[in-house]
C-alpha positions as CSV (number, residue, x, y, z in Angstrom):
1,M,-2.8,-20.1,-7.8
2,S,-0.7,-18.9,-10.7
3,E,2.8,-17.6,-10.3
4,R,1.9,-14.2,-11.6
5,L,-0.9,-13.7,-9.2
6,K,1.1,-14.8,-6.2
7,H,4.3,-12.8,-7.0
8,G,3.0,-9.9,-9.1
9,A,-0.7,-9.1,-8.8
10,M,-1.2,-9.3,-5.0
11,P,1.8,-7.1,-4.1
12,A,0.7,-4.6,-6.7
13,L,-2.9,-4.6,-5.4
14,S,-1.5,-4.2,-1.8
15,L,0.5,-1.3,-3.0
16,F,-2.4,0.5,-4.6
17,T,-4.6,0.0,-1.5
18,S,-1.8,1.3,0.7
19,V,-1.6,4.4,-1.5
20,G,-5.3,4.9,-0.7
21,T,-4.4,5.1,3.0
22,L,-1.9,7.8,2.2
23,L,-4.4,9.8,0.1
24,C,-7.1,9.7,2.8
25,C,-5.0,10.6,5.8
26,A,-1.3,11.4,5.3
27,L,-1.6,13.8,2.3
28,P,-4.2,16.1,4.0
29,A,-2.2,16.1,7.2
30,L,1.0,16.9,5.4
31,L,-0.6,19.8,3.4
32,V,-2.1,21.3,6.5
33,S,1.0,21.0,8.5
34,I,3.1,22.8,5.9
35,G,0.5,25.6,5.7
36,A,-0.9,24.5,2.3
37,G,-4.6,24.4,3.4
38,A,-5.6,26.2,0.2
39,A,-3.9,23.5,-1.8
40,L,-5.8,20.9,0.1
41,A,-9.1,22.7,-0.5
42,G,-8.3,22.8,-4.2
43,L,-7.3,19.2,-4.2
44,V,-10.5,18.1,-2.5
45,S,-12.6,20.2,-4.9
46,T,-10.8,18.6,-7.8
47,I,-10.9,15.0,-6.4
48,P,-14.0,14.8,-4.1
49,Q,-13.4,11.1,-3.6
50,L,-10.7,12.1,-1.0
51,V,-13.5,13.1,1.3
52,W,-15.1,9.6,0.9
53,L,-11.8,8.0,1.6
54,S,-11.4,10.0,4.8
55,R,-15.0,9.3,5.9
56,Y,-14.5,5.6,5.5
57,K,-10.9,5.4,6.6
58,L,-11.4,2.4,8.9
59,W,-12.7,0.4,5.9
60,V,-9.8,1.6,3.8
61,F,-7.2,0.7,6.4
62,A,-8.9,-2.7,7.1
63,I,-9.0,-3.7,3.4
64,A,-5.5,-2.5,2.8
65,G,-4.2,-4.3,5.9
66,G,-6.0,-7.5,5.0
67,L,-4.5,-7.5,1.5
68,L,-1.1,-6.8,3.0
69,L,-1.6,-9.7,5.5
70,I,-2.7,-12.1,2.7
71,T,0.3,-11.0,0.5
72,G,2.7,-11.5,3.5
73,I,1.4,-14.9,4.2
74,W,1.7,-15.9,0.5
75,R,5.2,-14.6,0.5
76,Y,6.1,-16.5,3.6
77,V,4.6,-19.8,2.3
78,N,6.3,-19.5,-1.0
79,R,9.6,-18.2,0.2
80,N,11.5,-21.4,-0.8
81,A,9.4,-22.3,-3.9
82,L,11.5,-23.5,-6.7
83,C,11.9,-21.5,-9.9
84,P,11.9,-23.3,-13.3
85,A,15.0,-25.2,-14.4
86,D,15.1,-23.4,-17.7
87,P,17.8,-20.6,-17.3
88,E,15.7,-17.9,-19.0
89,L,12.5,-18.8,-17.0
90,G,14.6,-19.1,-13.8
91,K,16.0,-15.6,-14.3
92,A,12.5,-14.2,-14.9
93,C,11.2,-16.0,-11.8
94,M,14.0,-14.5,-9.7
95,R,13.4,-11.0,-11.2
96,L,9.7,-11.3,-10.4
97,R,10.5,-12.3,-6.8
98,K,12.7,-9.3,-6.4
99,V,10.1,-6.9,-7.8
100,S,7.5,-8.5,-5.7
101,S,9.6,-7.9,-2.6
102,W,10.1,-4.2,-3.4
103,L,6.4,-3.8,-4.0
104,F,5.5,-5.6,-0.8
105,Y,7.9,-3.7,1.5
106,G,7.0,-0.4,-0.2
107,A,3.3,-1.1,0.4
108,V,4.0,-1.9,4.0
109,A,6.0,1.4,4.5
110,I,3.2,3.4,2.8
111,Y,0.6,1.6,5.0
112,L,2.4,2.3,8.2
113,T,2.9,6.0,7.2
114,G,-0.9,6.2,6.7
115,V,-1.6,4.5,10.0
116,F,0.7,7.0,11.7
117,F,-1.1,10.1,10.2
118,A,-4.6,8.6,10.5
119,F,-4.5,7.3,14.1
120,V,-1.3,7.9,16.0
121,A,-0.6,11.6,15.2
122,P,-4.1,12.9,16.0
123,A,-4.0,11.1,19.3
124,V,-0.5,12.3,20.2
125,F,-0.6,15.9,18.9
126,A,-4.2,16.7,19.6
């Protein structure tokens, strides 16, 4: 597996799927809770795919969670992998690892926010 795929593409893909969990569940809940139901209706009429995401939220969360799990395992397995000895390539490798970490932890935070609004909040506040 290439270095870019392990440290760049998978965390980015995990981030984008985690954003999908926010769009399906957290964004509508936030808009309704602040009294912006009309804005939500306008958003859904502009982007009707939001309804599809909400309808299939279990699949959205399962795929996003699976990608986060795979990315987390890759990060754990490669946590002590060596960077190239060339100073310039070594700096690039370390920079890529730092960006990868930010992407991964950001994706996890977004995913957990989506889980809260999709599953926990409706059970607690209903």
